[in-house]
C-alpha positions, 0 to 999 in steps of 0.5 A: 530474472523474472522474479515472478515467475508464473505458477506453472514454472513453479511446478515444473521447477520443483518436481522436474527437477527432483526426477531429474537428480532422482534419476541422476542419482540412479534411483529405482524407477519403481513408485509406489502408489498407496503408503503402507506398500513396500514392495513392487508387485511381480506380474507374469511376464505371460500375463503383461502388455507393455504401454508407453508415451509421454506425459506433457502439460497443458503448454505442451512441455515434457513433465519429468518425474509424473508418476505412472501406475497400474491402479490397486497394485504397487507396480509403477514408474516415473517419466524420463528426462523427456516425459516419457515412460514404458511400463508392463501392466495387465491386459486389462490394467488402469494407469493412474497418471499423477503429478503435483499441482496438476490434476490426476488422470486415470486411463485404460491401458487398453487405450494407451497407443504406443508413444500417445502424448497425455496432457494433465491440467494444473490444478487450480487449488495446487497452484494457489497454494504457490507464493512469491517470495523474494527472487523466486516462488515457493509452495506454501507448504515449504514456507517457513516465513511470514508470507501473505498471498491474495490471488486475482479472483480474490481481489476486492471488486469495484471503484478501485484507484491502486493496488492496495485497495484489491486486498484491503483487509485481506492480509493480516498485519496490513493496514491499508487506509483511505481517508480522502476522496481525491481522485488522484489520492493513493492508499497509506500503507503500514506493515507491523507498525513504526521502525523509524523516527525520521526514515521512511516507513513505505514497505518496498513495492515491487512490480514484476520484480522492478521497483514501482508503487501502488499505481504502477500498473493498472489493478485489473492486469494484477495476477496476485499480491503477495506480502513478505512481513517479516525480515525472514522474508524480506533480508534478502531485499536488504536495506529496503525491505525493513517496513516489509515487502509487497510483491505484485505480479502482473498477469501473463500468457501461457505456451500453447494457449489459444488467443484468450480476450477479456473486456472487463468495464465498469462505471461508477457514482459517487457522492459524499459519504457524510457532510458537516452540519455548520449553520444554515440560513435560518440559523443567520437569521435566529442570530446564532453566528457573528454573520448578518443576514445577506438576504439568500439562501447558498448552498456553498458547498454545492456550488463548488461540487458536482450532482455526483462523481462519475468514473468510467473505466475499460480494460481489454486484454489478450493472453496466449501463446504457441509451443515456443512463445507466450504473449500478454497484452493489455490496455486500461483506460479510466476517467474519474470526474470527482465529487468537487468541479476541476478535481479529474483524473485521467488514466491511459495505461499499457502493458505488453510481456512477450516470451520466446523459448529456443534450444528446447528451452535451454534459452528464454528470452523476456521483454516487458514493456509498461506504458502510461499517461496521466492528466489530472487537475490541478486545483487549490479544492481543499481550500475551497472546500475550507472556504464553502463550509465557513462561509455565510450562507446567506451570501450570494455567489455573484454581485447584481453585475456579474462579478463575485461577492468578495467581503475582504473586510473578513480575514482569509474570507474568499469566494470558493467559487472565485477560487475554483473559477479563477484558477487553472491547471493540470499536470500532465505524467509520462512514464514507460519502462523497458525489462528484458530478461535473457534466461540460460538453462544449460542442465536441467535445474540450473537457470542463469538470468540476466535482467535489465530495466530501464524506466523514466517518468516525466511530470509536467505541471502548469497552472495560472491564476486569473486577475480576479483570483483573491491572491491578485484580487487585491493587486494593482496592475497584476493581470495574472500570473502563471507558472510551469514545472517539470520533474524527471525521474529514471531509474536503472536496474541489473539484476543477475541471478543464478539458482539451482535446483537438486531433489533426491529421494525425499530431500529438496535444495534449491540455491541462489546466488545473485548481483543488483544495481539500482541507479535513481536520478531526479532532476526538476525545473521550475519558472513563474512571471505574472502581469501578461498582457492578455490572459489569453496566453495562460501559461504558454508563454511564460516570457511575456510577463512583466515581472521579469524586469520589474523592480518591486515584483519578480519572477521565479525560476528554479531547479533542482537533481540528486542521484543515488546508487545502491549495489547488492550481492546475495544468496540463498539456500533452501532446503527441505526433507520429507515435507517435514522439515525445511529450511531458508537461509539468506544473506545480502551485503549491501552498499548504498551512496547515501551514507558516510565513507565509513558505513556505506557497506552492510551485511543482512542475514536471516534464517527461517525454519519450519517443522510440519508437525502434521506429517510425523509417522506419530501424528498418523492417527489425527490426519482423518481430521487435522489437514495441516500443522506447521511450526515456522520461527524465523530471523533476520536483519533489514535496513532503512535508508534515509528518504534524501540522497546526501544526508553525509555531506556537506550541503551549501545554499546562498546566504541570505544575509551574507552578502559582501562587498568587493573592492569596487563596491558590488555586492557578491552572494555568498554561501553558507553551510546547511548541513554538517557532513557525517562520514559515520553516517548508517543504515537503521538496522531492524531485527526481527524474530518472527513465531508462527503456526499454520493449521487446517482441518476437517479436509481444511474446511477450517484453517489459519495462522498466527504469527507473533513478532518481535523487531527492535530497530537500532541506529535511528537517525535523528537531527541532533543539535550540535556546538558551533564551532567546531561545527559549521551547522547547528545539526547533525544527522547522526545514528543513535536511537533505538525502537521496538516493535512486538506485535501479534497476527491471526487469520482464520478462514472458514467454509461453514457451509458447502452443499452441491450448490451453494457455498459460504466462505469467510475470512478474518484478520486480525493484527495488533501492534505495539511500539516503544521508544528505546533510546534516543542518546548516546555519549556522543549525541544526545537530546531530550528524552521528550520533545513536542510534536506538531501535527498541522493545526494551524493559525489560531491554534498552532499548538503541539498535538503530540509527543515522543518520548523516550521509554513510551509508544510514538503517537501519543496524544498531548494537550490540555485536559478538558474538565468541563464548561463553567457557568460563564460558558468558557471551557475549563482545563487543567493547569499546573499548580507548579508543585507537581499537581493540578487545578482547575481554571477556565481557558485562556490562551496563556495556558497553552504552555508545555507544563500544563498539557498532560498525555491524552491517549494514543492515535494508533489503532491497537487492533486492526480487523478485516472479515470477508465473506463470499457465498456462491449459489449456481452462478450468483455470487455476493462478496461482502469486505468488512474493515475495522480499527479499535482502540484509538483517539481521533483529535477532531478538528473540525471541532477544535475550529469550528465548534466554537462561539467566537469566530468571525466565519460559520461554525458547526450547530453543535457550537450552539449546544447546551452544555452543563456547567461546573465550578471550578472544583467540578461540582454542578452549578444549580439553578434557582430549581436546583438542576445543573445549569445549562449554557452554551459556549461562550463568545469569547473562548478562543479556538482550542485543542484539548482532551474535548476535541479527542474522541474514540475512533473504533469503528467496524465499515462495509468497505465493500459489497459486490453481487455477481452473476456469471450468465449460463451461455448456451447454443451458438454463442459459446462459439463466440462467448467463454464467460459473461459475468455482471456486476453491482458494487458499492464501497464505504457502504455503511459504518459503525462508529461513535465518533461525531465526524464525517469519517473515522478512517484517518491517515495514521502519518507515523509520528502525528497519527489520528487527525481528522483534518478539517482541510481536507477532500472528504472521503466518498461512498462509490456505487458501481455497475460492471461486467467481465466478457471473456472471448 
């Protein structure tokens, strides 16, 4: 069914059915307008008049159970199944008409005509209290789990590339990191720490109930983002819920709504947040590098970059509805020309949603279509960036004859302009998703829905390298190289759900049962060839290359396919009493094709309870200042699946050295086993307790929540060394290990200032997580309790950067401990003395062995912070969003490689800095005047990694600032334009940090976090102006 129904649907389901069940149970119709009244007022018949009518919502749908009360008395009634009422009142009475989630209105009884239709308007503040949960919605006051919700009006505005950027810093426990300026890069997200050592760490993302990703829909068409953080909320999604669930709900139309058309657009300019300070031409002249002065002054980074990045984005949407239908359509186009040349990204996204009601709303049809097209440049820009910063700035770009200036005598030393110009290609992605829902409601309160969804994605990549490209320039008779590849993804989803709502007195009940089926299929194909008769063919005629027929050089071709199936049965029961006590129980029984024959099915239960203490009678005296005080407790079980489809089965491949000769002398290729089967392979299982407290005081001017959780994941999947024979391969994937995560999340929202024309509101989020690896071995599968991990520091360093050890946290750095610099300019490090102690020695590459390495700190932040401010003055609004990370280390890979005087390439200016010299015993080396001697790094010291390259990563960043103005429209223009808002925005505005690198916001890779790599697309700062126009 439509698992992300809009707010109005929730309101109707919540209270209308409640009224139905009260009426059906024969409860009295008299309602009491004020607390403390226990008897209906008696009105003399000769002094009364009868008023009657029908109460409906803004969509024209009947409101069942609306309160109709004679003001100042206890005389009242509620509307019936058709929203109708009849009430005897005093001749001059005033009627008070109210309903939860709608604005209360007052009407003179004398003005109400017999049978008159009365329309209640939705109360936006009440609607904001509605949150999306798994397979439905829930009023925030009834929530018993750790659930966070952000609506569209609170999203971050500006140059937004994916859904995560909309809520960055706004949800406690959700880490959103943007560590690249590449226009195709998406945010890195993590929720409540690391739950696996080899599985998937990403939260499940559902877009209108269908599995997707952060870029599935355009940010402009998102109505809300809800995050299910704990296992009691996510367990209904079973194996996909252990890392949390992000529910993205798109915008829809409303019944009886005139066509509402909105255009929003912006243009954005971007520049580097920062650039590294390398030696310039003057330094070359002064002999501070190994380069010789070549007579030029070239800014290599400028040569491969544009003056500024430029993006324009346009969104046009239309929403509306009739008495029996709703519709919504949205088209978004964007074109991002990033700072580096040949790094472009063009997107077109279209979405259509249509709903038709029939048979007095007993039958509903919904159709949703999503179509997108994307084209982005293929490039080698990260390598071009590396070559630009290490290049001799006194060398020219071109020779006098127009050819590229190259010096192939230096190893891996390439002209970066050549890298960009002599490589051409792009990737084109086509995506569509079709979803249909049929909902039947034979009796009020009982809905059965069937949802069928199909989505397909096809990606075609094509590239061509010209003969002057560095990989071909040294080759003879190699007139270009071309490749083409295609990847296809197809997903089919079937969901059947049936829910029932019932309310009697102060009791509320909802039951849900369902079935889901998900099938995924992937296939890829690739081909390559080279040495074409003409470069004009590019990648459009692969068959013409001669590598197909040559003996020494070969063309390439490959293909692959894999699939998986997931089937689940689930149920949930929700109960509430008197707005004080709430309970939520769910269970999911799920089977996956990814696991062994003995463990393909598992069960995932959850339970959560809530107690709203502030609604207890004994809290009566606190209600003048305490608006809400609620305790929550939840427990749930979720799972984690492998990242690939066939980990429990035998896998075979061509044996590279296993050819055999038949009787005729022909060589025959043979197969070899590359993976052992494991019929007992199963889910990694996460069990989590969550304890929460929600509070608000002073008419909700100050409110907040705190959640404390304890999460343990068992049966961690890990690849274990096994004997051969009896096994046919040396490693087997098995479930053995345990890991624990504990943490706390805090959110505080306040309105420090509120006057007639001005308001300042602020929200602070804080989260802390601590993980610990508890076990990696058992009696059947054993491995070392300690493992070195390589974080990707390439040649010539290529040493471990982290370790994984039982009894310790993941993300710990591991390397040589730096002491200082010797009188010779050589780094001094601690090395093992062989007896459990340490001695100081001048570094050489022989010291890069395990016994010399030490624990050096953690790359995962201990505290994540988000701090948002909103200021409103008449039509002016100002929004500031701060983010921060604290208590972690960053490995500055730039310094590892380029803060060195022995390299044959350009180097950081800091390599020439003077450093205080020390003796091996740590005492200072003194000069003739008794002062500590200052030395420069030696030109013989090798590149390496030590604690000297680890820096404190703490930062506080102004991630976004937006200033907007809603123009006051007057006169005839209001006949055409409902609303006009203009705004200016900036992202990545400034950063307060002690880190010496470009940006302390680095990728939190779950095994080797905290590395600021030297070969990446640096982050950018953007400046945006835009407008929103509503007709």
